[in-house]
Phi, psi and omega in degrees: 000144183277141179282176183299320178294323178294319177297316178299317178299316181292322181290343177283340179292146169298156182310314181304319180292321177299319181283329175293323175299313177301319180296322178298319182287333186282146173260000182278138174274170177301319178297318178300314182298316181300317179296313183291325181272353181058048174232172180283156177300321178298325176295321177292315181299318181295322182296325182266000179284329178062014178268354175234098185293351179268000181237128171198179176301137179303143184306321181294340182263354188299315178296325177297318180298318179297318178297317181293325180284337182078026181211145177262012182302317176300323177291319176295325176298315180301312180296317178300319180295316179300314180297321178298314182295321176299314179298328181272357177092016175125200182287135175247112185287315181220152170247156181286140182236131176243174182297321179302316180297323177296318179294322177297317176299318177298319177297318179298317179298315178300319180293318177296321177297319176302320179297319177297315181297319178295316178298319180295317179298313180296319184291323187267009182302332182261007176084007178207165181239134176258175186298315178298325180292318178297315180299320178297316177299320178297315180300313181295320177297319178297325177298321177296315180297320178300313179294324177297320179298318177299318178297317179296321177298316179298319179294322177297318180296318178296321178297317177297322178294321181293317183292326178292332181285345182281000000 
């Protein structure tokens, strides 16, 4: 079990990163999850796409999803997020975003992309990909998506700040 500091650290992560962590820990494929949850594969794929913040697995099915994934990380993220919000004094709608933060995000994306390229080069050195290599590439690609999601979130915050100034 994770201690309070670990939960707080997990709760500081954006939801997408918490779910990417859970996905890394899970041995279940999207098809496995769809079968176990008795939903379509497209529903599972849409839930993990994170491009529609209004769609995810229904709250009542969340524990089932964790069981199907074989990890309690999403539940620990929820508790950690709750503790983080309490520690911060409540809901924080937006965080301030500056140009330096945007460039830092872009540098993080470039570094993650480099990790994908390195993994691809190493994996394909023999001209084929095996299952562990494919899984590694998926993990690295998800890290790129996670960093891009953070950048998109920062840009949304910045857009909100600009619109409020008008």
